[in-house]
C-alpha positions in Angstrom: 26.9 12.6 -34.1 28.9 14.1 -31.2 27.0 15.2 -28.0 27.5 18.9 -27.3 27.9 20.3 -23.8 26.0 23.5 -23.1 25.3 25.9 -20.2 22.0 25.9 -18.4 20.8 29.0 -20.4 21.4 27.1 -23.6 19.6 24.1 -22.2 16.7 26.2 -21.3 16.6 27.9 -24.7 16.6 24.6 -26.5 13.8 23.4 -24.2 11.8 26.6 -25.0 12.4 26.2 -28.7 11.1 22.6 -28.5 8.0 23.8 -26.8 7.5 26.6 -29.3 8.1 24.6 -32.5 5.7 21.8 -31.6 1.9 21.7 -31.7 0.8 20.0 -28.5 -2.2 18.2 -27.2 -2.5 16.6 -23.8 -3.1 12.9 -24.5 -1.4 9.7 -23.5 1.3 8.8 -26.1 4.8 7.4 -26.1 7.6 10.1 -26.1 9.1 11.5 -29.2 12.1 9.7 -30.7 15.2 11.3 -29.2 17.6 12.5 -32.0 19.5 15.3 -30.3 20.6 14.8 -26.8 21.8 18.0 -25.2 23.7 17.3 -22.0 25.6 19.3 -19.5 27.8 17.3 -17.1 27.8 20.2 -14.7 24.0 20.4 -14.6 23.1 16.8 -15.2 20.2 18.2 -17.3 18.8 16.4 -20.4 16.6 17.7 -23.2 15.4 15.5 -26.1 14.0 17.0 -29.3 14.3 16.3 -33.0 13.8 19.6 -34.7 13.6 18.0 -38.2 11.5 15.0 -37.6 9.1 16.6 -35.1 8.8 20.1 -36.5 5.6 19.1 -38.4 4.2 16.9 -35.7 0.5 17.7 -35.2 0.2 16.2 -31.7 2.5 15.8 -28.8 0.7 13.8 -26.1 0.9 13.7 -22.3 2.9 11.1 -20.5 1.2 8.3 -18.7 0.9 8.5 -14.9 3.4 6.2 -13.2 3.5 4.7 -9.8 4.5 6.8 -6.9 7.9 5.7 -5.5 8.4 4.8 -1.9 8.7 7.8 0.4 12.2 8.1 1.9 12.8 11.6 3.4 16.2 12.2 1.8 16.0 10.0 -1.2 13.7 9.3 -4.2 14.2 5.9 -5.6 13.1 7.1 -9.1 15.3 10.0 -10.2 12.6 11.2 -12.6 10.0 11.6 -9.9 9.2 15.2 -8.6 7.6 15.6 -5.2 4.8 18.1 -5.0 4.9 20.2 -1.8 1.7 22.2 -1.4 1.8 25.3 0.8 -1.7 26.6 0.2 -2.6 26.3 3.9 0.5 28.2 5.0 1.8 30.6 2.4 -1.5 30.8 0.6 -3.4 31.9 3.7 -1.0 34.8 4.0 -2.9 36.5 1.1 -4.9 39.5 2.4 -8.4 38.4 3.3 -7.6 34.7 2.8 -8.0 33.7 6.5 -9.6 30.3 6.7 -11.3 28.5 9.6 -10.1 25.2 10.9 -12.9 23.3 9.2 -12.1 24.9 5.9 -8.4 24.0 6.3 -9.3 20.4 7.0 -11.5 20.2 4.0 -8.8 21.6 1.8 -6.2 19.2 3.3 -8.4 16.3 2.5 -8.8 17.4 -1.1 -5.0 17.8 -1.4 -4.6 14.2 -0.2 -7.1 13.1 -2.9 -5.2 15.1 -5.4 -2.1 13.1 -4.5 0.1 15.9 -3.0 3.2 14.4 -1.5 3.7 17.0 1.3 1.1 19.3 2.8 2.5 22.3 4.6 -0.5 22.6 7.0 0.5 25.9 8.6 2.8 27.8 10.9 2.0 26.4 14.3 3.8 29.0 16.4 1.8 31.9 14.8 -1.3 31.3 16.9 -3.1 28.7 18.9 -5.7 28.5 16.2 -3.1 27.7 13.5 -1.5 25.2 15.9 -4.8 23.4 16.5 -5.5 23.3 12.8 -2.1 21.8 11.9 -2.5 19.3 14.8 -6.0 18.3 13.5 -4.8 17.9 9.9 -1.8 15.8 11.1 -4.2 13.5 12.9 -7.1 13.4 10.4 -5.3 13.6 7.1 -1.7 12.5 8.0 -2.9 9.0 9.0 -5.4 8.3 6.2 -4.5 6.4 3.0 -5.6 8.1 -0.2 -6.0 6.4 -3.6 -3.6 7.5 -6.3 -6.5 7.1 -8.8 -5.9 3.6 -10.2 -7.8 1.9 -7.5 -4.7 0.0 -6.2 -1.9 2.2 -5.1 -2.4 4.4 -2.0 -0.3 6.9 -0.1 -0.3 9.0 3.0 0.8 12.6 2.6 3.6 14.0 4.7 2.3 16.7 7.1 4.7 19.6 7.5 4.8 22.5 10.0 6.8 25.7 9.4 9.0 27.2 12.1 11.6 29.9 12.4 15.1 29.0 13.6 14.3 29.0 17.3 13.5 26.3 19.8 10.1 27.6 20.7 8.9 27.5 17.1 10.4 24.1 16.5 8.9 22.6 19.6 5.5 24.0 18.6 5.8 22.6 15.0 6.9 19.2 16.3 4.0 19.0 18.8 1.6 19.8 16.0 2.8 17.4 13.4 4.2 14.5 15.4 0.9 12.5 15.3 1.1 12.2 11.5 2.4 9.0 10.0 5.0 11.0 8.1 5.8 14.3 10.0 8.1 17.0 8.8 9.5 20.2 10.4 10.4 23.0 7.9 12.6 25.6 9.5 14.1 28.7 7.9 16.4 31.7 8.3 17.3 34.6 6.0 20.7 34.4 4.2 20.8 37.5 1.9 23.0 40.4 3.0 20.1 42.8 3.2 18.0 40.5 5.4 20.9 39.6 7.7 22.0 43.3 8.1 18.6 45.0 8.4 16.1 42.4 9.6 18.0 39.8 11.6 20.9 42.1 12.6 23.2 39.1 12.7 26.5 38.3 11.2 26.9 35.5 8.6 28.7 33.4 11.2 25.8 33.8 13.6 23.3 32.9 11.0 25.2 29.7 10.1 25.4 28.7 13.7 21.8 29.3 14.3 20.7 27.3 11.2 23.0 24.4 12.1 22.0 24.2 15.7 18.3 24.5 15.1 18.3 21.8 12.4 20.2 19.6 14.8 17.7 20.4 17.5 14.8 19.5 15.3 16.4 16.1 14.6 17.0 15.6 18.3 13.3 15.7 19.0 12.9 12.5 17.0 11.9 14.1 13.7 13.7 12.3 10.9 12.4 14.5 8.1 13.7 18.1 8.4 13.6 20.7 5.7 15.7 23.8 5.7 15.2 27.0 3.7 17.7 29.9 3.3 15.2 32.8 3.0 15.9 35.1 0.0 18.3 32.6 -1.5 17.8 34.2 -4.9 19.6 37.3 -3.7 22.1 35.5 -1.4 25.8 35.2 -1.9 26.6 31.9 -3.6 29.7 31.0 -1.5 27.7 31.7 1.7 24.9 29.5 0.5 27.3 26.6 -0.2 28.7 27.0 3.3 25.4 27.3 5.3 23.7 24.5 3.3 26.7 22.2 3.8 26.5 22.8 7.6 22.7 22.1 7.8 23.2 18.9 5.8 25.8 17.7 8.3 23.3 18.7 11.1 20.7 16.4 9.6 18.6 18.3 7.0 16.9 15.9 4.6 15.5 18.5 2.2 17.0 21.8 1.1 14.5 24.3 -0.2 15.8 27.1 -2.3 13.3 30.0 -2.2 13.2 32.9 -4.6 11.4 34.8 -1.8 10.8 38.1 -3.7 10.4 36.6 -7.2 13.6 38.4 -8.3 15.4 35.8 -10.5 14.8 34.9 -14.1 14.5 31.3 -15.2 18.0 31.0 -16.5 19.4 32.5 -13.3 17.3 30.3 -11.0 18.2 27.2 -12.9 21.9 28.1 -12.7 21.5 28.7 -9.0 20.2 25.1 -8.5 22.9 23.8 -10.8 25.6 25.6 -8.9 24.3 24.4 -5.5 24.4 20.8 -6.8 28.0 21.1 -7.9 29.4 23.1 -5.0 27.5 22.2 -1.8 29.2 19.4 0.2 26.8 16.5 0.9 24.0 17.7 -1.3 23.9 14.4 -3.2 22.5 12.8 0.0 19.4 15.1 0.2 16.5 16.4 -1.8 16.7 19.8 -3.5 13.4 21.8 -3.5 12.3 25.1 -5.0 9.9 27.8 -3.8 9.3 30.5 -6.4 7.3 33.7 -5.8 5.5 35.4 -8.7 6.5 39.0 -8.3 7.7 39.2 -12.0 5.2 36.6 -13.2 7.9 34.0 -13.6 7.2 31.6 -10.7 6.1 28.6 -12.9 8.9 29.1 -15.3 11.5 29.4 -12.5 10.0 26.2 -10.9 10.4 24.3 -14.1 13.9 25.6 -14.6 14.8 24.5 -11.1 13.5 21.0 -11.8 15.4 20.8 -15.1 18.6 21.7 -13.1 18.0 18.9 -10.6 15.4 19.9 -8.0 13.1 17.0 -7.1 10.7 18.8 -4.9 8.6 21.9 -6.0 6.7 24.1 -3.6 3.4 25.3 -5.0 -0.1 26.5 -4.1 -3.5 25.9 -5.5 -4.5 28.8 -7.9 -1.0 30.3 -7.2 -2.3 32.2 -4.1 0.2 33.5 -1.6 2.0 36.5 -0.3 2.0 39.6 -2.6 1.8 38.4 -6.2 1.5 34.7 -5.1 3.4 31.5 -5.7 4.0 29.0 -8.4 0.7 27.5 -9.3 0.3 23.8 -8.6 -2.0 23.2 -11.6 0.4 25.0 -14.0 3.5 23.2 -12.8 1.8 19.8 -12.7 0.2 20.1 -16.1 3.5 21.3 -17.6 5.2 18.1 -16.3 2.3 16.0 -17.5 2.1 17.5 -21.0 5.8 18.2 -21.7 7.7 15.9 -19.3 8.5 13.2 -21.8 9.3 15.5 -24.7 11.5 18.3 -23.2 11.9 17.6 -19.4 13.7 14.3 -19.6 10.7 12.3 -18.4 10.0 14.1 -15.2 6.7 13.3 -13.7 4.6 13.7 -10.5 2.1 11.6 -8.5 -0.8 14.0 -8.9 -4.2 12.7 -10.0 -5.0 15.7 -12.2 -8.7 14.9 -12.4 -9.0 16.4 -8.9 -7.5 19.7 -9.9 -10.8 21.6 -10.7 -12.4 20.6 -7.4 -9.3 21.7 -5.4 -9.2 25.0 -7.3 -12.9 25.8 -6.7 -12.6 24.8 -3.0 -9.6 27.1 -2.4 -11.3 29.9 -4.4 -14.4 29.7 -2.3 -12.8 29.3 1.1 -10.1 31.9 0.6 -12.4 34.4 -1.1 -9.7 35.0 -3.7 -11.4 34.8 -7.1 -9.6 33.1 -10.0 -9.0 35.4 -12.9 -11.0 34.3 -16.0 -7.8 33.9 -18.1 -5.9 32.0 -15.5 -4.1 29.0 -17.0 -5.6 25.6 -16.5 -8.4 26.6 -14.1 -9.7 30.0 -15.3 -13.2 30.3 -16.7 -11.9 31.1 -20.1 -9.2 28.4 -20.2 -11.3 26.2 -22.5 -13.5 28.9 -24.0 -13.2 29.7 -27.7 -14.9 32.9 -29.1 -12.8 33.7 -32.2 -14.5 32.5 -35.4 -11.3 31.0 -36.7 -10.8 29.1 -33.4 -14.4 27.9 -33.2 -14.1 26.6 -36.8 -10.9 24.7 -35.9 -12.5 23.3 -32.7 -15.5 22.0 -34.6 -13.3 20.2 -37.0 -10.8 18.9 -34.5 -10.5 19.8 -30.8 -6.7 19.4 -30.9 -6.3 22.4 -33.2 -6.6 24.9 -30.3 -6.4 22.9 -27.1 -3.2 21.4 -25.7 -5.0 20.1 -22.7 -8.2 18.1 -22.5 -10.6 19.6 -19.9 -11.4 16.1 -18.8 -7.8 15.6 -17.7 -8.3 18.1 -14.9 -11.8 17.0 -13.9 -13.8 19.3 -16.0 -16.5 18.1 -18.5 -17.4 20.1 -21.5 -20.6 22.1 -21.0 -23.7 20.6 -22.5 -21.9 17.4 -23.7 -24.0 15.4 -21.3 -27.1 16.9 -22.8 -28.5 17.9 -19.4 -30.5 21.1 -19.3 -31.8 22.0 -15.9 -35.2 23.6 -15.2 -37.8 23.8 -12.5 -38.9 20.2 -13.2 -35.3 18.8 -12.8 -34.6 16.4 -10.0 -31.7 15.7 -7.6 -29.9 13.2 -9.9 -29.9 15.6 -12.8 -28.5 18.4 -10.5 -25.8 16.1 -9.2 -24.9 15.0 -12.7 -24.7 18.6 -13.9 -22.5 19.6 -10.9 -20.1 16.8 -11.7 -19.9 18.1 -15.2 -18.9 21.5 -13.7 -16.3 19.9 -11.5 -18.2 19.7 -8.2 -18.6 16.4 -6.4 -21.5 17.1 -4.0 -23.8 14.7 -2.2 -25.6 14.2 1.1 -26.9 17.2 3.0 -24.9 19.6 0.9 -26.7 18.3 -2.2 -30.1 18.6 -0.5 -29.4 22.2 0.5 -28.2 23.1 -2.9 -31.3 21.4 -4.5 -33.6 23.5 -2.3 -31.9 26.7 -3.4 -31.9 25.6 -7.0 -35.6 24.9 -7.1 -36.3 28.4 -5.6 -34.3 30.0 -8.3 -35.7 27.8 -11.1 -39.2 28.9 -10.1 -38.3 32.5 -10.9 -35.8 32.2 -13.7 -36.6 30.6 -17.1 -33.1 29.6 -18.0 -30.6 28.3 -15.4 -27.1 28.7 -16.7 -23.8 27.0 -15.5 -22.8 30.4 -14.0 -26.0 30.4 -12.0 -25.3 27.0 -10.6 -21.7 27.9 -9.7 -23.0 31.0 -7.8 -25.4 28.9 -5.8 -22.7 26.3 -4.9 -20.5 29.2 -3.7 -23.4 30.5 -1.5 -24.7 27.2 -0.2 -21.9 24.7 -0.1 -18.7 26.6 0.6 -19.8 28.6 3.6 -18.2 28.7 7.0 -19.8 27.0 10.0 -22.9 28.9 10.9 -23.0 31.0 14.1 -25.7 33.1 12.7 -28.2 32.1 9.9 -30.1 34.6 7.8 -33.8 34.3 8.2 -35.6 37.2 6.6 -34.8 40.6 5.2 -37.3 43.4 4.4 -36.2 46.9 3.1 -37.9 50.1 2.2 -35.9 52.6 0.1 -36.3 55.4 -2.4 -36.1 59.2 -2.8 -38.8 60.1 -0.3 -36.9 59.3 2.9 -34.3 57.3 4.7 -33.8 53.7 3.8 -35.0 51.2 6.4 -34.3 47.5 6.9 -35.6 44.8 9.2 -33.5 41.7 9.5 -34.1 38.4 11.2 -31.2 36.2 12.1 -31.2 32.8 13.8 -28.5 31.8 16.2 -26.9 28.4 16.6 -29.5 27.5 19.3 -32.4 28.2 16.9 -33.4 31.4 18.6 -34.7 34.2 16.4 -33.4 37.7 16.7 -34.9 40.7 14.9 -33.6 44.3 14.5 -34.5 47.4 12.5 -32.2 50.2 11.3 -32.0 53.1 8.9 -29.1 53.9 6.6 -28.0 55.8 3.5 -29.3 52.9 1.3 -30.9 49.5 1.7 -27.6 47.6 2.0 -26.3 50.1 4.6 -29.5 49.8 6.6 -29.5 46.0 6.4 -25.8 45.8 7.6 -26.5 48.1 10.5 -29.5 45.9 11.5 -27.2 42.9 11.4 -24.7 44.7 13.6 -27.4 45.4 16.2 -28.0 41.7 16.5 -24.5 40.3 16.3 -22.9 43.0 18.4 -19.4 42.5 17.0 -17.7 45.8 15.9 -16.2 45.4 12.4 -14.9 47.5 9.6 -16.1 46.9 6.1 -12.9 46.9 4.0 -14.3 45.9 0.6 -17.6 45.4 -1.0 -18.2 44.2 -4.6 -21.1 42.9 -6.6 -21.4 41.3 -10.0 -24.2 39.9 -12.1 -23.6 36.3 -12.9 -25.3 36.4 -16.3 -26.9 39.0 -18.5 -30.6 39.9 -18.1 -32.7 41.6 -15.5 -33.3 38.3 -13.7 -29.6 37.5 -13.2 -28.3 36.2 -9.9 -26.2 38.7 -8.1 -23.0 37.6 -6.3 -21.5 39.7 -3.6 -18.1 39.5 -1.9 -17.2 41.5 1.2 -14.1 41.8 3.3 -14.3 42.7 6.9 -11.8 43.3 9.8 -12.8 43.0 13.4 -12.0 46.1 15.4 -10.7 43.9 18.2 -8.8 41.4 16.0 -5.7 39.6 16.9 -2.7 41.1 15.0 0.5 39.7 13.7 3.7 41.5 12.9 4.8 41.6 9.2 8.3 40.4 8.7 8.6 42.8 5.8 7.4 46.1 7.3 7.5 45.4 11.1 3.9 46.8 11.3 1.0 45.1 12.9 -1.5 43.6 10.5 -5.1 42.8 11.4 -6.6 39.6 10.1 -9.3 40.1 7.5 -12.2 37.8 6.7 -14.1 37.4 3.5 -17.7 36.4 2.8 -19.7 35.6 -0.3 -23.4 35.6 -1.1 -25.6 34.9 -4.1 -29.3 35.7 -4.7 -31.6 37.2 -7.3 -32.2 40.0 -4.9 -29.2 42.3 -4.5 -30.0 43.1 -0.9 -30.3 39.5 0.1 -27.1 38.7 -1.7 -25.3 41.5 0.1 -26.6 40.4 3.6 -25.7 36.7 2.9 -22.1 37.8 2.1 -21.9 40.0 5.3 -23.3 37.3 7.6 -20.9 34.8 6.0 -17.9 37.0 6.7 -19.1 37.5 10.3 -19.5 33.8 10.8 -16.0 33.2 9.7 -14.7 35.9 12.1 -16.8 34.6 15.0 -15.8 31.0 14.4 -12.1 32.0 14.4 -12.5 34.1 17.6 -14.6 31.6 19.4 -11.9 29.0 18.9 -9.3 31.4 20.3 -11.4 32.1 23.4 -11.1 28.4 24.4 -7.3 28.6 24.3 -4.6 30.8 25.6 -4.3 34.1 23.7 -1.3 34.0 21.3 1.5 36.4 21.4 2.2 38.6 18.4 4.4 36.8 16.0 6.2 37.7 12.8 4.6 36.8 9.5 6.9 34.6 7.4 8.5 34.7 4.0 6.4 33.8 1.0 
């Protein structure tokens, strides 16, 4: 049978047809027998699928995890391996209200290392001294520690990357921050689309090329042998100009070329064709790694990322839970599980080094520290991802789980609720609580487990049935909290229709000293917040307040999320609007009493703000800088 040659769009269509025609379940199994080999010499893209033999296949299983190839900055020994570049700590933190403390960033970086991420973009060191110190700490503490790949034998150290604009000051700062890592990388960028060059940069194409070339060369001259370059807004840039500027930065020493769809404008066929065209027309590109960075403005970030990989990209830039600027980024869990479940069948055997059993914990950690809640129907990690309510679906699941699940929850580190048979109550002990938390995807021990157990026993004494949602709320309130500057002691309120609401609040400072204040307000929460303000004495604006009942019933735990902005906050300048933007800080709380839940959330947000500002006071105040592309 002759082998047909097709365009990228045809390749992508055949890939999509293969996905749609086959029933799938994520289990380890050899790949399907290849009968049709669709190949484009121009794209070097392969798809294997037998529409006759495999049409009635009941199960298509996940590929086995393979060994991670040796890390070489500009070369991957195994052409099927795709590097995972996580930018949760840089692009993800640009989400409104997602500001994280240094401790929180370090915790997330360690979890990313356990997950098996190849490159961690730890931040934008030139943006502030706080960000610089956080990147520097991650480079030292995470960038020199070997992490198991999950099989107990193979280990790796993640690359630690710092972002910089194309200027010497930024590049110097990035290099200073990451150079202590075992594998440091500098990631520098400049805009290349006509609209950006004309209105934002006010530079000619020739000036942009020279700036990019000279700054990549400068980064290499510092001793950094791993330099990534990104042409911002590549999705809307002129093709010929891209070929030219990318060819120049390759000659200057770039080892990775990242192609960002900065505003999420392209469709999968367009983005795949862009990568394919760059492979064919950029001089020297065969000697470097092609990367993708896809925003989600049209909801296509994951599809575009996969299309880029099909066309030859071997690094993909993603974030946990898809958080990031505006509509967010390509989601790590979606992209990784797509490779794991469909890599052998329709993606020509592409695979990653991610240990997927750490996905749930990483997702929950980012959700709690960023304050950005995961929507229930979010793929892979949403609360409903493995829930089945339809009678037809439930009947199928009872007969065979593969009927309605293409991924096993165990593959991402989530055990099915109640399969362990553990039902928690007021007589349950620490071991039972720890086992139940592992079932829910939380690996908690030591002092954190002790604190959680104390809160659990308090709730269990007042609530007959402790649900999984109750436990998750308690973990959020007890474990994933910022370093305490102020600790809530007691709250007492009086409210009703007969007069003003009053509140008395006791807070304990980090020296153990108690502070008590009273205030009145329009309601019990308002009065309590004003009492807290009298103690803390930090002027803030409450930007958002929301409360939800975790479960049904009058005895449900209430969870509260607040978003505050300090009136004297440090500002940054948005690259998109040119306006100054204040940092916002989120806080969460949980309790059976709605006032206590509300105060816990408010104090948590204040602790995050104070911890951030206290760190800045020990260092030189940063200049205002531009926010960066998503």
